[in-house]
N, C-alpha and C positions, 0 to 999 in steps of 0.2 A: 407474465413475462416469458418470452421465448427462451428456451434452454437447449443448448447444443454442446456436444462433446466431440472434439476433433483431436486426432493424433497428428501432430506437426513434426515432420521429419527435419532434423538438423544434423550438422556434421558431428554432433556430440551425443547422438541418441534421439530416440523418439520422445517427444514431449507431449503428454496428454493434457489438454486444456479444456476447461468448461467455460462457455460464454453464456451469460445471462443478460438478455436484452440485446439491443442493436446499437452499435456505436453511432454517435451523432457528430456532425461536423463542428458544432459550436460548444462542445464540452469534452473533457477527457474521459477515459474509461478507467475505472478502479481496477488495478492489477494487483493480485495477491500472490505471495510466495511463502510457502510453509517452512517450518523448521525441520531439522533432521529427525528421522523416525516418525514423521507424520506425512499426511497428504492434505489436499485442499479441504477434504471433508472433516477429517479429525481435527484440523487446525482452525478452521473458520466456520463450520456449520452453525455452532452455537451463536456466533456473532450475527450471521446473516439471517437467522430466524428471529432475531430481536425486532420488536415493533419499530423502533427508530431506524434500524438499518433497513428494514423493508421500505420505509418511507424514502430513504436515500436511493434505494434500488429502483424506485419508480421513475427516477429522473436521470440515473447514471447507469450505464451498462457496466457489468463486472466480468472481468476475465480472470479465472483462477488457474494458475499454472502448477502442474505437478512436475517435480524433478523426474528425470528418466527412471522408470521402474518403480515409482512410488505410488502410482495410482491404484485404485482398487482393481483386483483381478489381473495385475501386471504379471507378465511372464518372467521367468528367471533369466538372468543375463547369459548370453552365450559364453562358452569357454574362451578365456583370453580377453574378455571385455575389461577395459580400464575405465573406471568411473571418472567422469570429467571433474576438473577442479572448479572452484568457485568462479574463477575468471571465465572458464569455458561455459559454465552454466549461465553466466550473465550474457554471454554472446548468443545464447539461444533466444533471448528475449526480443531483439529486433526482428528475428525471423517469425516469431509468434505474432508480433504486431503487424507485420506485413501480411501474414496469412489471414488475419481477421480484419485487415484494412483499418487498423487503429492508428490515429494520428498523434495522440499524446495520452499520457497516463498520470494518474495519482497512484504511486506505488505504496503497497502496504505489506510489510514483511515481518516475520517473527524469527528471531535467532539467526540461523544460517540464511534464511530467506531475506532477512533485513540486510545481511552482509552482501548477498548477491544483488539486491536492488540498489545498494549503495554503489557497487562497482559499475552496474549498468548506468546509473545516473552520471557517474564520472565520465564514462565513455560517450554517452549519448544524451547530453543535457537538454538538447532541443526536443527530445521526446518525453521529457518528464516535467510535469507542472508542480508536483509536490510529492513528499515522501512521509510516510508514517512508519517509523522503525521501532519495533518492540523487542525488548530483551536482547538487544544487540550485544554481541560478545565484546568483552573488554579489549581484545586484540584488534577489533574493528574500529576503535576510537579514531585512529589516524585516518582511516578511510572515510569516516563520517565527517571529520574536520575538512578533509579535502573536498568531499562532495558538497558540503555546505558552501564552501568558498567558491567552487567552480560553478555550480548551478545558480547561485545567487548572482554572480557576475553575468552569467549568460542569459538567464530568463527571469531573474528576480523571483525565484521560487521560494515559497514559504515551506520550511521544513519543521515538522514536529518530531521530536524524539521522545518516545514513551519508555521510561527506564525502570529497571529494578533499582531499589534504593542504593545498592552497593556500587553502582557505576557512577562516574562523574564525567560527562562529556560536555564541554563548554563550547557550544556553537550557537549561532543565532537561531533560537527556537522559541516556541511559545512555552515559556517556563511555567506559566500558570497551569496550562493543560498537563504538563509533565507532573506537576505536583498533585493534580487531581487523580492521576493514575498511580501514584506512588504506593498506595496501599493494596494494589491488585496483585502483587507478586509478579512472577515472570510471564504469566500468560493472561493478560487482562481480557483478551478476546474470549477466553473461556470462563474466567472467574467472575468478571463483572462486565458482560457484553453491553448492557444498557448504558453504563457510564462511558464506555469507549465509543459507542454509536453516537451518543450525544456530543462528545468531544469532536467526533468526525464531522457532525453537522456544522458546528461552528468553524471548524477548520476549512471546510469547503466554502462556506460563506466568506471566510477570510481570504480565500483565493479569488473572490470576486464573482462567484456564481450566485445569482439571485433570481427571484421570480420574474422580474421585468425583462431581463435580457441575458444573453449568454455569459459574457464576462464583463465586469464593470471597468476593468482597467488591465493593461498588460504588464504593469510594474507594481505588483502588490507586495509590499514589504512590511505591512502592519502585523504586529503580533496581537493575539487575542488575550487581553488581560481581563479575564472574568473567572472568579472563583466558583466553586460548586454551588454555594448558596445563591449567588447571582444567577447562575445558569438555571437553577430550579425556579427562581422567581420569574425568570423571563422565558421559561420553557414554552409557554403557550403564546408568546408574542414574537417568536423568532421569524425571520424571513422564510418564505417558502422557496423551494427550488423551482426551476423552470418546469 
């Protein structure tokens, strides 16, 4: 798979992005955003080296975004630099999508990254086909509620919230998959990447992407009601991606 790293200039600082694969017209790109104190490598490398995730990457391009100054080898900020707010960081994402000619995304964020992607989905629902939000801050519950309502009305997006057990966000999500991840702690992409990758495979199929065609329907509201035992039994009989 082709791999490129670009520095995308935005009004709120330079955003270093890594693109794996080439965006295709008939499917979204997986867009990741890391948590505070991390970058795309420390937050997601373990997940993307997983065998199941490698299978997904054979069929979907992946764009990994680093917040300004967080990528490896980043320079120190100049004197007087004011770090952008969550809202401003979310405004860098349409610029990133335009730079890479990405038409739509499945967002995957952890912690602060989940918050940023939620704000992005609220402002630009037509660019988002799905969200996977992990370890989202309790203060972001209201944002997640609003995003679920807005994007569902706009594009019939399926949203999965992967939570730590201490949080309780009640929005239309695949609750079965939430429960599957409940024992992973706050960083399932690091602690149990195989389980998360398998959940993502079912999530993407739930969005309507299968072997036979690009998307099977434009209004996919089904939740995936399959517990871990069923997933293991069916693991070798699942649909393949395009």
